[in-house]
Rosetta silent file (secondary structure, phi, psi, omega in degrees, C-alpha in Angstrom):
SEQUENCE: MSPLIRWSDCLIIVASQELRNNAIFGADGDVITPVQDLQYCLLEHIARSRYRGRIQKYISTYFLRFDPKSTFHHLKKLQKRGLITRQVP
SCORE:     score description
SCORE:     0.000 S_00000001
   1 L     0.000  131.520 -178.308  143.575   48.808  -46.534 S_00000001
   2 L   -73.917  152.529  176.505  146.536   47.916  -48.761 S_00000001
   3 H   -59.495  -32.629 -178.256  146.169   45.105  -51.370 S_00000001
   4 H   -67.851  -41.662  179.244  149.044   43.239  -49.820 S_00000001
   5 H   -69.163  -43.106 -175.728  147.348   43.165  -46.341 S_00000001
   6 H   -71.351  -43.230 -178.392  143.921   42.289  -47.882 S_00000001
   7 H   -98.388  -14.814  177.657  145.004   39.540  -50.220 S_00000001
   8 H    45.819 -124.006 -174.485  148.184   38.290  -48.572 S_00000001
   9 H   -79.188   -3.734 -178.246  149.514   35.181  -50.335 S_00000001
  10 H   -85.507  -13.996 -177.142  146.436   35.004  -52.703 S_00000001
  11 L   -82.987  122.161  179.100  147.473   37.899  -54.807 S_00000001
  12 L  -124.097  134.279  175.611  149.182   36.953  -58.023 S_00000001
  13 L  -119.433  135.304 -176.411  150.218   39.435  -60.556 S_00000001
  14 L  -126.276  154.291  175.726  151.090   38.394  -64.123 S_00000001
  15 L   -79.955  166.245  174.376  152.262   40.105  -67.208 S_00000001
  16 L   -64.182  158.789 -177.994  150.298   40.478  -70.395 S_00000001
  17 H   -63.499  -34.746 -176.914  150.477   37.609  -72.875 S_00000001
  18 H   -70.147  -42.049  178.530  152.503   39.797  -75.271 S_00000001
  19 H   -66.981  -37.462  174.583  155.161   40.622  -72.609 S_00000001
  20 H   -62.270  -35.459  176.528  155.192   36.962  -71.587 S_00000001
  21 H   -73.687  -30.760 -179.962  155.784   35.894  -75.216 S_00000001
  22 H   -70.089  -38.167 -178.041  158.595   38.501  -75.530 S_00000001
  23 H   -68.854  -31.466 -172.419  160.273   37.143  -72.332 S_00000001
  24 H   -95.295  -45.267 -174.311  160.161   33.522  -73.604 S_00000001
  25 H   -94.252  -16.364 -173.985  160.558   33.882  -77.402 S_00000001
  26 L    92.472  164.609  178.501  162.447   37.194  -77.494 S_00000001
  27 L   -64.175  -36.378  177.459  161.406   40.384  -79.214 S_00000001
  28 L   -98.818   16.833 -174.673  162.060   38.813  -82.605 S_00000001
  29 L   -68.662  156.831 -178.837  160.822   35.361  -81.596 S_00000001
  30 L   -87.292   88.661  174.030  158.733   33.152  -83.905 S_00000001
  31 L  -101.051    6.819  170.431  155.421   33.116  -82.196 S_00000001
  32 L   -66.217  -42.227  174.106  153.596   32.574  -85.549 S_00000001
  33 L   -81.419  117.166 -171.001  154.282   28.962  -85.307 S_00000001
  34 L   -81.859  152.091  171.413  152.281   28.025  -82.243 S_00000001
  35 L  -108.582  158.853 -175.749  153.427   25.610  -79.600 S_00000001
  36 L   -67.208  158.557 -176.600  151.114   23.306  -77.794 S_00000001
  37 H   -57.728  -43.619  177.154  149.658   24.473  -74.448 S_00000001
  38 H   -57.888  -44.625 -179.224  151.753   21.969  -72.462 S_00000001
  39 H   -67.829  -34.653  176.951  154.904   23.019  -74.249 S_00000001
  40 H   -66.935  -40.346  167.748  154.186   26.600  -73.520 S_00000001
  41 H   -56.933  -42.971  175.403  153.794   25.724  -69.771 S_00000001
  42 H   -61.110  -44.760  177.532  157.066   23.947  -69.940 S_00000001
  43 H   -57.508  -50.156  177.073  158.687   27.013  -71.467 S_00000001
  44 H   -59.564  -35.887  177.512  157.378   29.285  -68.842 S_00000001
  45 H   -65.710  -47.927 -179.137  158.451   26.824  -66.107 S_00000001
  46 H   -70.107  -33.269  175.347  161.921   26.570  -67.450 S_00000001
  47 H   -64.639  -31.151  178.204  162.082   30.341  -68.015 S_00000001
  48 H   -66.696  -26.637  176.854  161.375   30.987  -64.299 S_00000001
  49 L   -90.300   -0.887  174.389  164.597   29.323  -63.378 S_00000001
  50 H    52.380 -122.113 -173.316  166.480   31.448  -65.806 S_00000001
  51 H   -81.444  -12.805  178.067  170.153   30.360  -66.317 S_00000001
  52 H   -74.325  -20.366 -176.861  170.038   27.640  -63.690 S_00000001
  53 L    72.983 -170.828  171.235  167.652   25.541  -65.792 S_00000001
  54 L  -138.879  148.918  177.312  165.644   22.613  -64.663 S_00000001
  55 L   -85.745  133.654 -176.703  166.394   19.002  -64.356 S_00000001
  56 H   -51.310  -46.250 -177.861  164.205   16.750  -66.500 S_00000001
  57 H   -58.632  -39.170  179.438  163.362   14.393  -63.507 S_00000001
  58 H   -63.544  -45.528 -179.056  162.192   17.396  -61.513 S_00000001
  59 H   -64.864  -39.521  177.960  159.892   18.535  -64.325 S_00000001
  60 H   -69.102  -46.701 -169.971  158.472   15.004  -64.782 S_00000001
  61 H   -73.760  -50.035 -176.014  158.138   14.113  -61.099 S_00000001
  62 H  -100.473  -34.133 -177.682  157.010   17.508  -59.519 S_00000001
  63 H   -87.869  -60.379 -176.984  155.861   19.868  -62.132 S_00000001
  64 H   -83.528  -35.190 -168.924  154.007   17.783  -64.768 S_00000001
  65 L    56.081   41.246  171.399  153.595   14.542  -62.862 S_00000001
  66 L  -102.101  171.194  170.763  153.957   12.732  -66.209 S_00000001
  67 L   -80.927  152.288 -173.751  156.111    9.763  -66.956 S_00000001
  68 H   -57.103  -26.400  179.110  159.630   10.678  -68.066 S_00000001
  69 H   -64.226  -43.173  177.560  158.943    9.448  -71.607 S_00000001
  70 H   -68.489  -38.726  178.801  156.187   11.907  -72.193 S_00000001
  71 H   -65.545  -38.322  176.886  158.214   14.783  -70.748 S_00000001
  72 H   -63.996  -37.365 -176.652  161.217   13.815  -72.957 S_00000001
  73 H   -62.634  -47.428 -176.694  158.939   13.840  -76.016 S_00000001
  74 H   -73.842  -34.061  174.175  157.747   17.431  -75.380 S_00000001
  75 H   -70.613  -28.569  173.658  161.181   18.719  -74.457 S_00000001
  76 H   -64.819  -37.616 -179.023  162.692   17.129  -77.560 S_00000001
  77 H   -65.863  -40.357  179.971  160.117   19.063  -79.737 S_00000001
  78 H   -73.075  -27.858  173.790  161.139   22.337  -77.983 S_00000001
  79 H   -72.045  -33.341  176.079  164.751   21.597  -78.462 S_00000001
  80 H   -67.653  -33.714 -179.356  164.333   20.925  -82.202 S_00000001
  81 L   -81.868   -4.115 -177.148  162.731   24.357  -82.536 S_00000001
  82 L    76.215   11.461 -177.330  165.733   25.927  -80.717 S_00000001
  83 L   -81.048  -21.029  177.010  163.535   27.192  -77.780 S_00000001
  84 L  -139.766  159.453  171.118  165.580   25.219  -75.220 S_00000001
  85 L  -119.840  156.912  179.881  169.041   23.688  -74.883 S_00000001
  86 L  -119.388  144.149 -179.820  170.071   20.646  -73.016 S_00000001
  87 L  -125.797  129.998  178.097  173.213   20.443  -70.906 S_00000001
  88 L   -86.391  127.407  179.222  174.798   17.173  -69.710 S_00000001
  89 L   -66.918    0.000    0.000  176.038   17.479  -66.101 S_00000001
């Protein structure tokens, strides 16, 4: 029996932590200075959308389910480190 048939929608494949860090921070990225777990989750969430990015309201309401002020605080820290950029529509 193939794994796809056996596990159906329950099968999740992820890359190693090293590959995930390379995808998010780049091969020469600064992973020595750690980011908080929540900020890393934000980076992964934003990275999944690639060049389309994510709207802050969507992140607050559907992904984190935090109030917008908390989301802004974490995004601001990531922006100061140069890990994300903001675009005004």
